N, C-alpha and C positions, 0 to 999 in steps of 0.2 A: 504493499500500500504506500502510495506517495503521500507526502504531507507537506503543506506549504507553511514554513516557519512564520511568514508574515501574519498568518491568522492569529498566532499567539501575540505578536507585537500589537496588532490591532485591538485584541481583547484587553491587553494591559493598558493601552492608551485610552480605552473607553472608561476605565476605572480611575486612572491616575491622571493628574494634571501636570504634564511635563516630566522631566527626568526624576528618577527615584532610585535611592540606594537600597541595599538589601534590608538593613535594619539600622535605623539611626535613633539615638536617644532623644527624648522630648523633655526639655527643661522649661516648665511653664508654672512652677509653683514657688516654694520657699528656698530653692537651692542656693541662690545668691546669699540670702540673709543667713542661713545656717552655716554655710562655708565661711562667710565673712566673720561670723562670730568666733569660729575656731581660730581664724587668723588674728582677729583682734585680741583674743584672750591668750593665745599661744597654745591652746590645747589641740594639737594637730596629730599627735602620735597615738599610741594604742591605749591610752587612758583618757577618759573624757565622758561627759554625760550622753553624748550622741551614740556611743557604742551600746551602752546599756539600753537606751531608748530604742535603738534600731532592733535589738534582740527582742525586746518587749513587743514591738510592733509585728515582728515576724511570728511571734507566738499567737498574737491576735489574728493575723492573716491565715496562718496554716492550721490553727487549732492544736498544734503540738504542745506538749508540756513544757519544752525547753528549746531554746535556740542559742547557738554559740557562733558568733560572727568570726569569719576567717578572711584571710587576704585574697583568696580566690577559691573557686569550686574544686580545683584539682587538689589543693591543699586540704580542703574539707574531706575529700574522698580518701586521700592518703591517711589522714588522722583517723577516719572512720574505720578503715581496714585494721589499723593498729588497735583501736578500741574493740573491734570484733575478734581480736586475738589471732589474726591472720599472720603467719610467719614466713620467713624465707623458705622456699621449696614447696610451699602450698600452691594449689591451683585455685583460681577464682574464675567463676563463670562470668563472661563478659559478652554482650552482644557484638557481633562482627560489624553491624551497621550502627556506628556510634562515633562520637568525637574521640580523638586519640587519648584525651586526658583520662578517660575511664580505664583504659588498659594501662597507661603510664603509672597511675596511682598504685596499681598492683606491682608493677615492675620496680618501683622505688623501693619496695620492701624485699625484693628478691623473690617475689611470688611470680607465678606463671599464669598469664591469661589463658583461659580455655574458652574458645569462641563458640557462641551459640547463634542459631539462626533466628530470623525475624518472621513475622507473619504480616501479610498484606493488610489485614483488617485494621491494625493499629500502628504498623511500622515498628512496633516494639518486639521484645523477645517473645518467642513462641513457647509458651509453657508446655503445651501438649507434646510438641516435638522434642523439647528438652527432656521431658520425662521418659520418652521412648529411648532417647539417646542414653540417659544415665542408667536405665534398666539394663542396657546392653554393655555399656562402657565402664560402669562403676559398681561398687558393692559397699554396703554399710557393715563395718566391722567394729565392734566395741564402741558404738556410738559415733563413729567417724566414717565419712564417705571417702572411699579410696578409688582412684583411677586404676582399673585392672591392668592396664598396659604400663603405665609409668610408676605405679605404686605410690604416687604422691597423694596426700590428702587433698580432697576438694573441699575448701573451707567456707566459701562464701559465694554469693550470687549478687551481681550488680546490674539490675535491669535499668534501662533508660527510657524515659517518657519522651519519645522521639518527636522533635519539633513542637513539644508541648502537649502532645496527644497522650493521655493516660493509656497504659497497656492493661491487659487483663490481670489484675493483681490477685483476685481470689484464687485463680487457677495456679498462679506462680507461688503464692503462699503455701498451697498444698504440696507442690513439688518440693519446695525448700524444707518443709516439715518432714516429708517422706525421706529425704536424703540428708537431713540434719545439716542444712546449709544456712549460714547467717545471711539474711536478706538485708541489703543495703540499697535503698532506692536512689538512683541518680535522677533527681528531680531538678537538675540544673536548669532545664529549659522550660519547666512547667509551673512556675510561680503563678498562682491563681487558677490552676487546673484542678478539677475534682474528679474522683473515681467514686461513683455511686454516692455522691454528696459529700464525700470526705476529701480533704485536700491531699494531693500527692505527697509522698514522703512519710506518711504516718503508718503504713502497713509493714514496713521493715523495722528491725531493731534501730536502725539509724536511717536518716534521709539527708540528702545533700542538695543545696541550692547554689546557684551562681548569679552574680550581679555584674558580670562583664559588660563592657560598653555596648554590646549588641543585644543584651537581654531586655526583657519587658521592663524591668526596673534595674537601674545601674548604680553602682557606687564607684564607677571608674574601673576598678578591679576589686572583686570581692566575692565572698561566698559565705555559706553558713552550714552548720550541722544542726539538724533538728532531731529530737528524740522524745519519747514519752517515758524514759527511764531516768529518774533523778540522779542516781549514782553514776550512770554513764555520762550524763550531762556534766556533772561536777568533774569527772575525770577528763572529759573532752576539753573543758575550759582550762584545767590545769596543764594538760599536755600541749595545748596550742599557745600557751603563754610561757614558754620555756621551762615548764615545770618549776616555776619559782615558788618557794615556800613563803607565805605571807609573813611580812615582818616590817616594822616601821623603817628600818634603814639597812638591814643586812640583805645581801644578795646571796641567797643559798638555793640550791636546786637539788631535788631528790631523785631525778632521773634525766635521761637525755630527752628533753622536750623539743618543741619546735617554736620558732618565732613566727607563728601563723595568725596572731591576733590582728583584726581589722583596725586600721588607724581611725581615730576619731573624725578626722576631716572627711574620710571616705564615708563613714557612717552618717555624718551630717547630710551628705548628698543623698544617701539612701533613705534617710527619714523623710526628706522632702519628696523623694520619688514614691515611697510607699503611700504617702498621703494622697497621691494621684492614681494609685493602682486601680481603683474601681473605674475611673474614667479611661485609663489606658485599656483595660480589659473590654469595656464597652465599645471603644473605637476599634479595637482589633477584631472583635466579633462582627462589627459592622463592615469592616473591610473584607473579611472572609465571606460574608453574605454577598457582597457586591462581586467578588471574584467568582463565587459559585454561579451566580446568574450570568456573568459575562462569558464563562467558559461552557455553560450548559449546552449551547448549540453547536459546539465544535466537536466533530467526530474524531476519534483517535487519541483522546486524552480525557481526563477528568480532574476536577479540583478535589483534593484530598480533604475529606471532612472528618470530624471527630467520630469515634465509635459511639454506638447508641447507649452504652452504659456510662458515658463520661461527658464532662463539660471541659472543653479545651480552652486554653488561653490563645490558641493559634499563634504561638510565637513566631514560627517561620511558616508561612503559607507554602504549599506544595502542589505541583501538578504531577500527575502520574500518567505517563504515556502508555498507550496500548502496546503490547509486545510487538505487533507487526509494524510499528512506526518508531520503535525504540532506537533503531540505527540513526535516526535523524535528531537525536537528542542534542548533539553538539552544534548542529546547524541552527536549532532553535535558540541555544545559548548564545551563539554568535549574533544572530539577528536581534535578539532582545538587548544584548549589551551594546551592540551598534546603535540601537535606538535610544540609548541612555536609560534603559531599565535594567538595573543590576539583577542578574540571575546567576545561579550556580548549581552544580549537581550536588548530590549528597556527598558526605565524606567518603574518601577511598576506604573500602572495607578494611578493617584493621588487620585481618589475616594476610592481606597483600603487602603490608608494609614490611620493609626488610628486617626490622628487629623482631617482628612477630611471626614470620613466615613458618617457623618451625614449632610453633606452639600447638598444643592439642586443639582439635576442633571437631564439631559434628558436621554433618552435611549442611552446607551454607548456600544451597541453591536459591532460596528465596531472597536472602540478603544480596546475593550477586545480581539477581533479577531486578530487585527494587533499585539497586544502585544504578543500573543501566537505564532505568525508566523515570527516575525522580528528578524534578527540577524545582528548586526553591525560587520564589518570586518576592518582590518587594513587600515588606510587612510592617514597616514603622507605624505606630499608632496614629501619627499625624496625617497619614495618607488618607485615612477615612474622611477626614474633614477637608483635605485639599482637593480630593477627587469627587466622584459622584456617588460615593458609597452612602 
């Protein structure tokens, strides 16, 4: 089947007014005032009122019992794996269709990513297929899941809510319980997304958020760990603040911790951003609705919509090409970018990257297929107001 890339450009132009980046931050609230206060008072580093306030606001937004702010999402993942008692030589289930930070966090510990396939319904990890794979490739001995081939312990599973769309958490929780895997939700992209009415990040022992410059809410660079376990939260805060023992003047540390605490000046930006989160989410859903209508009449592709059991933040909007036009993906990308509409493919599947090519993996046919057919399109909240959404 032949496909005219200009039809995609025309559909984008019908929604957007002029050139559009993939995802830009929107600063329309108290950002200037809060950041200026940090500069005026000198409270710019990892201590200050905005860090605590930011964490309190995250608790309110997510419904989690505790939030610990970190310098970025990957640092939050790294710390979460340590908190989950993952050790060097362990394996960690990671989706092949994900940002590299998810696998890198395991590698930092000397753990080994074990790549899992995706499902087209959610773009997230396929729990049913993972269960079949582990039934064949692993066994539970003395309460531990072991890879039959490598002999290594499979210690944890890190699913990703891809592009903000919640995956099937109930099914994955059952699989993790069956194989005694610690569930750590990579909710980096899904702030504001809910699964059956509950915010993402609450189904695992730990959840991780990101506030990078391209996220729905940004702190410039930043992340957070969320958990409903008070002891785990206290340990997370200790570990991410260099494991410093509280004292009025002594600098004493009781373990090798990490300098992962979010600076106050970044948290100030985040507080102002979180105040606008409801408006951002409303605009992003409005933009997604406009895209869905604009692409509805074009054969050969579809606009990717949230699964029926979830409400998505539509962080990055996506088009999914039909298999018979997938060969024209790069022609569409070229035409859209030539028209000043920034588009990109999904991340290169992690098992293809040179440092991860020899890692254990299940059959990854769906992740490979989705990578060949996915295109991300402009998703900034302000585009809903600038265009005809």
